[in-house]
N, CA, C and O of each residue as an XYZ file, in Angstrom:
208
protein
N     162.039      8.749    -19.642
C     161.228      8.310    -18.535
C     161.753      8.880    -17.222
O     160.957      9.263    -16.365
N     163.052      8.947    -17.044
C     163.613      9.466    -15.799
C     163.121     10.886    -15.538
O     162.741     11.219    -14.415
N     163.128     11.710    -16.562
C     162.689     13.100    -16.415
C     161.245     13.160    -15.927
O     160.921     13.941    -15.031
N     160.389     12.346    -16.508
C     158.972     12.337    -16.137
C     158.791     11.928    -14.679
O     158.003     12.536    -13.955
N     159.515     10.909    -14.252
C     159.378     10.435    -12.876
C     159.952     11.423    -11.870
O     159.446     11.528    -10.753
N     160.993     12.143    -12.246
C     161.636     13.036    -11.288
C     161.010     14.426    -11.246
O     161.250     15.167    -10.293
N     160.230     14.796    -12.231
C     159.664     16.137    -12.311
C     158.888     16.564    -11.057
O     159.107     17.682    -10.588
N     157.999     15.745    -10.488
C     157.293     16.165     -9.266
C     158.243     16.408     -8.087
O     157.974     17.259     -7.240
N     159.342     15.670     -8.033
C     160.340     15.870     -6.981
C     161.042     17.204     -7.214
O     161.195     18.003     -6.291
N     161.459     17.434     -8.438
C     162.168     18.655     -8.805
C     161.360     19.903     -8.452
O     161.923     20.907     -8.015
N     160.061     19.841     -8.640
C     159.206     21.000     -8.399
C     158.628     21.046     -6.985
O     157.749     21.857     -6.694
N     159.126     20.171     -6.107
C     158.755     20.227     -4.700
C     157.375     19.697     -4.352
O     156.858     19.981     -3.271
N     156.773     18.932     -5.251
C     155.443     18.384     -4.978
C     155.505     17.157     -4.074
O     154.577     16.898     -3.307
N     156.591     16.407     -4.164
C     156.840     15.246     -3.305
C     158.339     15.172     -3.030
O     159.130     15.821     -3.714
N     158.725     14.391     -2.041
C     160.150     14.248     -1.731
C     160.783     13.075     -2.464
O     162.002     13.043     -2.634
N     159.975     12.109     -2.901
C     160.468     10.924     -3.609
C     159.524     10.622     -4.765
O     158.318     10.841     -4.660
N     160.067     10.125     -5.854
C     159.256      9.813     -7.040
C     158.146      8.821     -6.707
O     157.046      8.917     -7.251
N     158.422      7.886     -5.833
C     157.419      6.867     -5.506
C     156.210      7.449     -4.779
O     155.175      6.788     -4.685
N     156.320      8.667     -4.266
C     155.221      9.290     -3.538
C     154.209      9.982     -4.462
O     153.112     10.321     -4.018
N     154.550     10.193     -5.716
C     153.652     10.870     -6.654
C     152.624      9.865     -7.148
O     152.959      8.969     -7.923
N     151.387     10.001     -6.714
C     150.353      8.995     -6.973
C     149.916      8.910     -8.433
O     149.324      7.908     -8.833
N     150.192      9.927     -9.232
C     149.713      9.942    -10.619
C     150.720      9.365    -11.616
O     150.404      9.234    -12.798
N     151.901      9.025    -11.167
C     152.956      8.541    -12.055
C     152.896      7.029    -12.241
O     152.269      6.311    -11.462
N     153.546      6.580    -13.264
C     153.655      5.150    -13.532
C     154.875      4.552    -12.821
O     155.199      3.383    -13.028
N     155.539      5.333    -12.003
C     156.777      4.884    -11.373
C     156.609      3.586    -10.592
O     157.388      2.651    -10.772
N     155.609      3.522     -9.736
C     155.424      2.298     -8.919
C     155.119      1.088     -9.788
O     155.562     -0.019     -9.480
N     154.377      1.277    -10.858
C     154.097      0.183    -11.795
C     155.399     -0.286    -12.454
O     155.605     -1.484    -12.649
N     156.269      0.662    -12.792
C     157.553      0.308    -13.395
C     158.470     -0.396    -12.400
O     159.249     -1.267    -12.788
N     158.386     -0.027    -11.122
C     159.136     -0.734    -10.082
C     158.631     -2.170     -9.988
O     159.427     -3.108     -9.932
N     157.314     -2.342     -9.971
C     156.722     -3.684     -9.880
C     157.107     -4.547    -11.081
O     157.237     -5.765    -10.959
N     157.288     -3.914    -12.239
C     157.680     -4.650    -13.448
C     159.180     -4.906    -13.500
O     159.659     -5.570    -14.420
N     159.935     -4.385    -12.519
C     161.376     -4.607    -12.477
C     162.173     -3.643    -13.335
O     163.356     -3.878    -13.580
N     161.556     -2.560    -13.800
C     162.255     -1.598    -14.653
C     163.077     -0.586    -13.858
O     164.063     -0.049    -14.363
N     162.673     -0.327    -12.618
C     163.373      0.606    -11.740
C     163.469     -0.014    -10.359
O     162.563     -0.737     -9.946
N     164.562      0.257     -9.626
C     164.582     -0.126     -8.217
C     163.751      0.883     -7.427
O     163.658      2.040     -7.836
N     163.158      0.490     -6.333
C     162.322      1.379     -5.534
C     163.100      2.614     -5.078
O     162.528      3.699     -4.972
N     164.384      2.462     -4.810
C     165.217      3.563     -4.333
C     165.854      4.347     -5.473
O     166.854      5.031     -5.253
N     165.309      4.268     -6.678
C     165.889      4.905     -7.864
C     166.206      6.377     -7.672
O     167.248      6.839     -8.137
N     165.350      7.119     -7.009
C     165.557      8.557     -6.896
C     166.424      8.952     -5.705
O     166.572     10.141     -5.423
N     166.993      7.989     -5.008
C     167.880      8.287     -3.897
C     167.138      8.813     -2.684
O     165.929      8.632     -2.543
N     167.878      9.459     -1.823
C     167.281     10.067     -0.641
C     167.467     11.568     -0.721
O     168.259     12.061     -1.524
N     166.757     12.272      0.089
C     166.825     13.727      0.083
C     168.274     14.183      0.249
O     168.973     13.735      1.159
N     168.712     15.061     -0.621
C     170.083     15.548     -0.572
C     170.990     14.890     -1.590
O     172.044     15.442     -1.909
N     170.620     13.729     -2.115
C     171.415     13.089     -3.150
C     171.257     13.862     -4.458
O     170.178     14.375     -4.753
N     172.312     13.942     -5.225
C     172.252     14.605     -6.535
C     171.714     13.627     -7.572
O     172.111     12.462     -7.601
N     170.822     14.100     -8.409
C     170.304     13.291     -9.520
C     170.121     14.217    -10.703
O     169.586     15.316    -10.561
N     170.559     13.780    -11.860
C     170.447     14.604    -13.051
C     169.599     13.847    -14.074
O     169.986     12.778    -14.546
N     168.456     14.407    -14.402
C     167.557     13.766    -15.356
C     167.048     14.801    -16.354
O     166.037     15.463    -16.119
N     167.747     14.927    -17.446
C     167.300     15.819    -18.512
C     167.823     17.231    -18.426
O     168.619     17.640    -19.272
N     167.410     17.980    -17.445
C     167.802     19.382    -17.335
C     168.931     19.550    -16.342
O     169.096     18.758    -15.415
N     169.686     20.573    -16.554
C     170.722     20.941    -15.582
C     170.424     22.348    -15.094
O     170.132     23.241    -15.890
N     170.495     22.536    -13.819
C     170.192     23.850    -13.230
C     171.342     24.810    -13.409
O     171.260     25.959    -12.976
């Protein structure tokens, strides 16, 4: 799930996972599965699935 939520950020489509309108991320936040700040802030390192 982390990879799916972070993919739009990784590819420069949005700056934060919560900004991608087509993802289930916000629904998962509302259900208590993720904190709203899960993807950190711009410049923070996050590793989800792939390594560059």
